C-alpha positions in Angstrom: -49.7 47.6 -44.6 -46.3 46.9 -46.0 -43.7 49.4 -47.2 -44.7 49.2 -50.8 -48.3 49.9 -50.0 -47.3 52.9 -47.9 -45.3 54.4 -50.8 -48.1 53.8 -53.2 -50.7 55.3 -50.9 -48.7 58.4 -50.4 -48.6 59.0 -54.1 -51.4 60.6 -56.0 -53.3 58.1 -58.1 -52.7 60.1 -61.2 -49.0 60.2 -60.5 -48.6 56.5 -59.8 -46.6 54.7 -62.4 -48.2 51.8 -64.0 -46.7 48.5 -62.8 -45.3 46.2 -65.4 -46.6 42.6 -65.5 -43.4 41.2 -63.7 -43.8 43.8 -61.0 -47.4 42.9 -60.5 -46.4 39.2 -60.1 -43.8 40.1 -57.6 -46.2 42.3 -55.6 -48.9 39.6 -55.6 -46.4 36.9 -54.4 -45.1 39.2 -51.7 -48.6 39.9 -50.4 -49.4 36.1 -50.4 -46.2 35.4 -48.4 -47.2 38.0 -45.9 -50.6 36.5 -45.4 -49.1 33.0 -44.9 -46.6 34.3 -42.4 -49.3 36.2 -40.4 -51.4 33.1 -40.3 -48.5 31.0 -39.0 -47.8 33.6 -36.3 -51.4 33.5 -35.2 -51.3 29.7 -35.0 -48.1 29.8 -32.9 -49.5 32.4 -30.6 -52.7 30.4 -30.1 -50.7 27.3 -29.5 -48.5 29.1 -27.0 -51.5 30.3 -25.0 -52.8 26.7 -25.0 -49.6 25.3 -23.6 -49.5 28.0 -20.9 -52.9 27.0 -19.8 -52.0 23.3 -19.8 -48.8 24.0 -17.7 -50.8 26.0 -15.2 -53.4 23.2 -14.8 -50.6 20.6 -14.6 -48.9 22.4 -11.8 -52.1 22.7 -9.8 -52.9 19.0 -10.1 -50.9 17.2 -7.3 -51.9 13.8 -8.6 -50.0 14.3 -11.9 -46.2 13.9 -12.0 -45.8 14.1 -15.8 -47.6 15.5 -18.8 -46.9 13.8 -22.1 -47.8 15.5 -25.4 -48.6 13.7 -28.7 -45.9 13.5 -31.5 -45.8 16.8 -33.3 -43.6 18.9 -35.6 -40.4 20.5 -34.4 -41.7 24.0 -34.3 -44.5 23.0 -31.9 -42.1 21.0 -29.7 -39.9 24.0 -29.5 -42.9 26.1 -28.3 -43.5 23.6 -25.5 -39.9 23.6 -24.4 -39.6 27.4 -24.5 -42.9 28.0 -22.7 -41.9 25.5 -20.0 -38.5 27.2 -19.5 -40.1 30.6 -19.3 -42.7 29.5 -16.8 -40.1 29.5 -14.0 -42.0 26.6 -12.4 -39.0 24.2 -12.0 -40.4 21.8 -14.5 -38.2 19.5 -16.6 -38.7 19.0 -20.3 -37.4 16.0 -22.4 -37.9 15.1 -26.1 -38.1 11.4 -27.0 -38.7 9.2 -30.0 -36.9 8.4 -33.2 -39.3 9.3 -36.0 -42.5 10.4 -34.2 -40.8 12.7 -31.6 -42.8 13.9 -28.6 -42.3 16.0 -25.5 -42.8 15.1 -21.8 -42.9 17.6 -19.0 -41.9 16.4 -15.5 -42.4 17.8 -12.1 -39.3 15.9 -10.9 -36.3 14.8 -12.9 -36.8 11.5 -14.7 -34.5 8.6 -13.8 -31.6 7.7 -16.1 -33.2 4.3 -16.6 -36.4 5.9 -18.0 -34.5 8.2 -20.3 -32.4 5.3 -21.6 -35.5 3.1 -22.1 -37.4 5.9 -23.9 -34.4 6.8 -26.1 -33.2 3.3 -27.0 -36.0 0.9 -26.1 -38.8 2.6 -27.9 -40.9 2.9 -24.7 -43.7 5.5 -25.0 -45.2 4.7 -21.6 -43.5 4.3 -18.2 -44.6 3.0 -14.8 -43.3 0.6 -12.1 -44.3 -2.5 -14.1 -42.6 -1.3 -17.3 -39.5 -0.3 -15.3 -39.2 -3.8 -13.8 -39.7 -5.4 -17.2 -37.0 -3.2 -18.7 -34.6 -4.0 -15.9 -35.1 -7.7 -16.4 -34.5 -7.5 -20.1 -31.4 -5.4 -19.6 -30.0 -8.0 -17.1 -30.8 -10.9 -19.4 -29.1 -9.2 -22.3 -26.0 -8.6 -20.2 -25.9 -12.2 -19.0 -26.4 -13.5 -22.6 -23.2 -11.8 -23.6 -21.0 -13.6 -21.0 -21.1 -17.2 -22.4 -20.4 -15.9 -25.9 -17.3 -14.1 -24.8 -16.2 -17.1 -22.7 -16.7 -19.6 -25.5 -14.7 -17.4 -27.8 -11.8 -17.2 -25.3 -11.9 -20.9 -24.8 -11.7 -21.6 -28.5 -8.8 -19.3 -28.9 -7.0 -21.0 -26.0 -7.5 -24.4 -27.4 -6.1 -23.3 -30.8 -3.1 -21.8 -29.2 -2.4 -25.0 -27.1 -2.8 -27.2 -30.2 -0.4 -25.0 -32.2 2.1 -25.1 -29.3 1.8 -28.9 -29.0 2.3 -29.3 -32.7 5.5 -27.2 -32.7 6.9 -29.2 -29.7 6.2 -32.5 -31.4 7.9 -31.3 -34.6 11.0 -30.2 -32.6 11.2 -33.6 -30.9 11.0 -35.5 -34.2 13.8 -33.3 -35.5 16.0 -34.0 -32.4 15.3 -37.7 -32.7 16.3 -37.8 -36.3 19.6 -36.0 -35.4 20.3 -38.6 -32.6 19.3 -41.6 -34.7 16.4 -42.6 -32.4 13.0 -43.9 -33.5 9.9 -42.9 -31.7 7.8 -45.6 -33.4 9.5 -48.4 -31.5 9.1 -49.3 -27.8 12.7 -48.4 -26.8 12.1 -45.0 -25.3 14.6 -42.3 -26.5 17.6 -44.7 -26.8 18.8 -45.7 -30.2 17.2 -49.0 -31.3 20.6 -50.2 -32.7 22.1 -49.9 -29.2 19.2 -52.0 -27.7 19.7 -55.0 -30.0 21.6 -58.1 -28.7 24.4 -58.8 -31.2 26.0 -61.8 -29.3 26.2 -65.3 -30.9 24.3 -68.3 -29.5 27.4 -70.0 -28.3 28.6 -66.8 -26.5 25.2 -66.4 -25.0 25.2 -70.0 -23.5 28.7 -69.5 -22.1 27.7 -66.2 -20.4 24.7 -67.9 -18.8 26.8 -70.8 -17.5 29.4 -68.4 -16.1 26.6 -66.5 -14.3 25.4 -69.8 -12.7 28.9 -70.7 -11.5 29.4 -67.3 -10.0 26.1 -67.5 -8.2 26.8 -71.1 -6.8 30.3 -70.0 -5.7 28.8 -66.9 -4.0 26.3 -69.1 -2.1 29.1 -71.6 -0.9 31.2 -68.7 0.4 28.3 -67.4 2.5 27.8 -70.8 4.1 
């Protein structure tokens, strides 16, 4: 009985004050809450006993390495974890899942790969075949990232080289304009005006004849 009932019971019925309607509503609500709380405590106690029995059977069965529970509410997951820790049986407890969270009890610590797969890969089961499959997917995913990064770096390198080449070409044009040279003619980097032959036809013929005479004279001297 609650405190209010104790007080009322200790009073003589004739001396009890009549409860007002609001007080009656409060009393009824309080009694209902107490009933709900007692029912929840009983459910938790029964569930705790059930988990204790499951853990005891799990420890005795040498063929079992793990015991996985169905997804359940947080309060029941907490009971499993607390009961496992209080059992002093060197068991390991982990909670997995994103929405439908569940608990697994291990006799030996799970591998980091399994924990990662269950946390991020949405794996609800685990064995050697699933482990090999997850390793393969993980390796393929890592390799798939390499060409993407390489292509990006190559593209950036090409853009930088093209920009550098464009700047150099622009500088060369500016220098050529300052020197009076023309890159569009086949005279190299020398001014086209300096490459032109400005002699007259008569002077050109005289120069040719003079060269021939010098060549003949040179041959006669050698003989």
